C-alpha positions as CSV (number, residue, x, y, z in Angstrom):
1,X,8.9,4.3,-32.4
2,X,6.0,2.0,-31.5
3,X,4.1,2.6,-28.3
4,X,4.8,-0.2,-25.8
5,X,3.1,-1.5,-22.6
6,X,6.2,-0.4,-20.7
7,X,5.5,3.2,-22.0
8,X,1.9,3.0,-20.7
9,X,3.1,1.6,-17.4
10,X,5.6,4.5,-17.0
11,X,2.8,7.0,-17.7
12,X,0.5,5.4,-15.1
13,X,3.3,5.5,-12.5
14,X,4.0,9.1,-13.3
15,X,0.3,10.0,-13.0
16,X,0.2,8.4,-9.6
17,X,1.9,11.5,-8.3
18,X,-0.5,13.9,-10.0
19,X,-3.6,15.5,-8.4
20,X,-7.0,13.8,-8.8
21,X,-8.3,17.0,-10.4
22,X,-5.8,16.6,-13.3
23,X,-5.5,12.8,-13.5
24,X,-8.2,10.2,-14.0
25,X,-5.5,7.6,-13.3
26,X,-4.8,9.2,-9.9
27,X,-8.5,9.2,-9.1
28,X,-8.6,5.4,-9.8
29,X,-5.5,4.7,-7.8
30,X,-6.8,6.7,-4.8
31,X,-9.8,4.3,-4.8
32,X,-7.6,1.3,-4.2
33,X,-6.8,-2.0,-5.8
34,X,-10.3,-3.4,-5.3
35,X,-11.9,-0.6,-7.2
36,X,-9.2,-0.8,-9.9
37,X,-9.8,-4.5,-10.2
38,X,-13.5,-4.0,-10.7
39,X,-12.9,-1.4,-13.4
40,X,-10.6,-3.9,-15.1
41,X,-13.4,-6.5,-14.9
42,X,-15.9,-4.1,-16.4
43,X,-13.6,-3.4,-19.4
44,X,-12.9,-7.1,-19.9
45,X,-16.6,-7.8,-20.1
46,X,-17.1,-5.0,-22.6
47,X,-14.3,-6.5,-24.7
48,X,-15.9,-10.0,-24.5
49,X,-19.2,-8.5,-25.7
50,X,-17.5,-6.7,-28.6
51,X,-15.8,-10.0,-29.5
52,X,-19.1,-12.0,-29.3
53,X,-20.6,-9.4,-31.7
54,X,-17.6,-9.6,-34.0
55,X,-17.1,-5.8,-33.8
56,X,-13.4,-5.4,-34.5
57,X,-13.4,-1.7,-34.0
58,X,-15.0,-2.0,-30.6
59,X,-12.7,-4.9,-29.8
60,X,-9.7,-2.7,-30.5
61,X,-11.0,0.2,-28.4
62,X,-12.0,-2.1,-25.5
63,X,-8.7,-4.0,-25.7
64,X,-6.9,-0.6,-25.1
65,X,-9.2,0.0,-22.1
66,X,-8.5,-3.5,-20.8
67,X,-4.7,-3.0,-21.0
68,X,-4.9,0.4,-19.4
69,X,-7.1,-0.8,-16.5
70,X,-4.9,-3.9,-16.0
71,X,-1.8,-1.7,-15.7
72,X,-3.7,0.6,-13.3
73,X,-4.7,-2.3,-11.1
74,X,-1.1,-3.6,-11.1
75,X,0.1,-0.2,-10.1
76,X,-2.5,-0.1,-7.3
77,X,-1.3,-3.5,-6.1
78,X,2.4,-2.6,-6.3
79,X,3.1,-5.2,-8.9
80,X,5.6,-4.1,-11.5
81,X,4.7,-4.9,-15.1
82,X,8.2,-6.5,-15.4
83,X,7.0,-9.2,-12.9
84,X,4.1,-10.1,-15.2
85,X,6.4,-10.1,-18.2
86,X,8.9,-12.3,-16.4
87,X,6.1,-14.7,-15.5
88,X,5.0,-14.8,-19.2
89,X,8.6,-15.5,-20.2
90,X,8.8,-18.4,-17.7
91,X,5.6,-19.9,-19.1
92,X,6.8,-19.8,-22.7
93,X,9.4,-22.4,-21.8
94,X,6.7,-25.1,-21.5
95,X,3.6,-26.1,-23.3
96,X,0.3,-24.6,-22.1
97,X,-0.8,-28.0,-20.8
98,X,2.4,-28.4,-18.8
99,X,2.1,-24.9,-17.4
100,X,-1.5,-25.4,-16.4
101,X,-0.6,-28.7,-14.7
102,X,2.3,-27.0,-12.8
103,X,-0.1,-24.5,-11.3
104,X,-2.1,-27.4,-9.9
């Protein structure tokens, strides 16, 4: 069976209950949403650099880091992944131009 974002989200939620000595995820969560957001930003920049360099291997690795840190930041903020997926689903019902205009 393929690994899904929902699987990663569940792992992150489970690790939120672990000790910081055993879980890097827990240590991130304990530092709060601001710290988690900064880590996400760092990983996004690293992905952008890899993309600018055309390094597909690095892009793959950095994309995994981006997704992980995004889900950690969502966990820290108390935002379920399903809320994000629901928002994406809502947006697919209209063109990108329509969706952007609706956001104002």
